[in-house]
C-alpha positions as CSV (number, residue, x, y, z in Angstrom):
1,P,154.2,111.9,75.7
2,L,155.9,113.3,72.6
3,A,153.2,112.8,70.0
4,G,150.1,112.1,72.0
5,E,149.5,108.9,70.0
6,L,150.0,105.9,72.4
7,M,150.5,103.3,69.6
8,L,153.0,105.5,67.7
9,E,155.1,106.1,70.7
10,L,154.9,102.4,71.7
11,F,156.1,101.5,68.2
12,F,159.2,103.8,68.3
13,A,159.9,102.9,72.0
14,V,160.1,99.3,70.9
15,L,161.5,99.4,67.4
16,L,164.7,101.4,68.0
17,P,165.8,99.8,71.3
18,A,165.1,96.3,69.8
19,L,167.3,97.0,66.8
20,G,170.0,98.4,69.0
21,S,169.8,95.4,71.4
22,A,169.9,92.9,68.5
23,I,173.0,94.5,67.1
24,L,174.7,94.4,70.5
25,F,173.6,90.8,71.2
26,N,175.1,89.8,67.8
27,L,178.4,91.2,69.2
28,D,178.0,89.4,72.5
29,A,177.6,92.8,74.2
30,S,174.7,94.4,76.1
31,T,173.3,97.7,77.1
32,G,173.4,96.7,80.7
33,G,170.4,96.4,83.0
34,T,168.1,93.5,82.2
35,D,170.1,92.7,79.1
36,I,172.8,91.2,81.4
37,A,170.2,89.0,83.1
38,A,168.9,87.9,79.7
39,M,172.4,87.0,78.5
40,I,173.1,85.0,81.7
41,L,169.7,83.2,81.3
42,K,170.6,82.5,77.6
43,K,174.0,81.1,78.6
44,Y,172.8,78.7,81.2
45,S,169.4,77.7,79.8
46,G,169.9,77.8,76.0
47,T,166.9,80.1,75.7
48,D,166.8,82.4,72.7
49,V,168.0,85.9,73.5
50,G,164.7,87.5,72.8
51,H,162.8,85.1,75.0
52,A,165.3,85.5,77.8
53,L,164.9,89.3,77.5
54,L,161.2,88.9,77.6
55,Y,161.3,86.7,80.8
56,T,163.6,89.2,82.6
57,D,161.6,92.2,81.6
58,I,158.1,90.8,82.2
59,V,158.6,91.1,86.0
60,I,159.2,94.8,85.6
61,A,156.3,95.3,83.2
62,A,154.0,93.4,85.6
63,A,155.0,95.9,88.3
64,A,153.9,98.7,85.9
65,L,150.4,97.3,86.0
66,F,150.2,98.2,89.7
67,I,152.3,101.4,89.8
68,F,151.3,103.2,86.6
69,G,147.9,101.8,85.8
70,I,146.4,99.2,83.5
71,T,147.0,101.1,80.2
72,A,150.7,101.7,80.9
73,G,151.1,98.1,82.1
74,L,149.4,96.5,79.2
75,C,151.3,98.7,76.7
76,S,154.6,97.7,78.5
77,L,153.7,94.0,78.2
78,L,152.8,94.5,74.5
79,G,156.0,96.4,73.9
80,L,158.1,93.6,75.6
81,V,156.6,90.9,73.4
82,L,157.2,93.0,70.3
83,K,160.8,93.7,71.4
84,S,161.4,90.0,72.0
85,V,160.1,89.0,68.5
86,L,162.1,91.8,66.8
87,V,165.3,90.9,68.6
88,D,165.0,87.2,67.7
89,S,164.1,88.0,64.1
90,V,167.2,90.2,63.7
91,I,169.5,87.8,65.4
92,E,168.3,84.6,63.7
93,S,169.4,85.7,60.3
94,R,170.8,82.3,59.2
95,K,168.9,79.1,58.1
96,A,170.4,75.7,58.4
97,F,169.2,73.3,55.7
98,I,169.2,69.5,55.8
99,I,168.1,68.3,52.4
100,I,167.4,64.6,51.6
101,T,167.6,64.1,47.9
102,S,168.3,61.6,45.1
103,D,170.4,64.2,43.1
104,P,173.0,65.7,45.4
105,R,175.1,67.1,42.6
106,M,172.3,69.3,41.3
107,V,171.4,70.6,44.8
108,S,175.0,71.2,45.9
109,G,175.8,72.7,42.5
110,F,173.1,75.3,42.9
111,I,174.3,76.0,46.5
112,T,178.0,76.4,45.6
113,H,177.7,78.1,42.2
114,D,174.5,80.2,42.3
115,L,174.4,81.0,46.1
116,A,178.2,81.0,46.6
117,R,177.9,78.9,49.8
118,G,179.5,75.7,50.9
119,A,177.7,72.4,51.4
120,T,178.4,69.0,52.8
121,I,177.1,65.8,51.2
122,W,176.8,62.3,52.7
123,R,175.2,59.1,51.8
124,A,172.2,57.9,53.7
125,Q,169.7,55.0,53.7
126,G,166.0,55.3,54.4
127,A,165.0,53.4,57.6
128,Y,161.7,52.2,56.2
129,T,162.4,51.7,52.5
130,L,166.1,50.9,52.8
131,E,166.6,53.0,49.6
132,E,169.8,55.0,49.2
133,H,169.5,58.7,49.5
134,W,171.8,61.7,49.8
135,V,171.9,64.3,52.6
136,V,173.0,67.8,51.8
137,L,173.8,70.2,54.7
138,T,174.2,73.9,54.2
139,V,173.7,77.2,56.1
140,L,172.3,80.2,54.2
141,T,171.0,83.7,54.8
142,R,167.3,84.3,54.7
143,G,167.4,85.6,51.2
144,Q,169.4,82.6,50.0
145,A,167.1,80.3,51.8
146,V,164.1,81.6,49.8
147,L,166.1,81.1,46.6
148,L,167.0,77.5,47.6
149,R,163.4,76.6,48.5
150,R,162.1,77.9,45.1
151,Y,164.9,76.1,43.3
152,L,164.1,72.8,45.0
153,K,160.4,73.2,44.5
154,E,161.0,73.5,40.8
155,H,163.9,71.1,40.2
156,D,163.6,68.5,42.9
157,P,160.0,68.5,44.2
158,H,160.5,65.1,45.9
159,S,163.3,66.3,48.1
160,F,162.8,66.4,51.9
161,M,164.0,69.6,53.7
162,I,164.5,70.4,57.3
163,V,165.0,74.1,57.9
164,T,166.0,75.5,61.2
165,N,166.8,79.0,62.4
166,S,170.3,79.5,63.7
167,S,171.7,82.4,65.6
168,E,175.2,81.0,66.3
169,I,177.2,79.4,63.5
170,F,180.9,78.9,63.9
171,G,183.4,78.2,61.1
172,K,184.7,79.4,57.8
173,G,182.6,82.3,56.6
174,F,180.8,82.7,60.0
175,L,181.8,83.5,63.6
176,R,185.1,82.3,65.0
177,A,184.8,79.7,67.8
């Protein structure tokens, strides 16, 4: 122990490696060890990187329960869960928006001019009402996502939004395929 405070040491033992791992995962790299197993699991199962890392590390942490005692084992499990959440939150920095609106020009104008992002618009029809609607698709950073939600709440409160986290986006302005 460096500080003698179990929770303080757990915090730094989780925070720094989680940030480092997230940066490496964004570059499709790893630190070796269980990160490789996590990346293989992600590739073939579609699981989030943080969850895949949690699954591969949980076996090792469970062994710590028996080898190092209950306190070390439970702290290991807690640390792994925290690392998984931190890695996923750093990697999933983009939000994909599908907005159903009656005023696509206003929505896309805000996205393209105020947020400096692209958007795609297409015409749609409601299945139940058969009314014509418009669908606007865009991908934003977390900060831009907050601004768009506030804007729509104020200017188009009847719009319908689907927001999803996205860790891999390919195309202009994002990763190359």
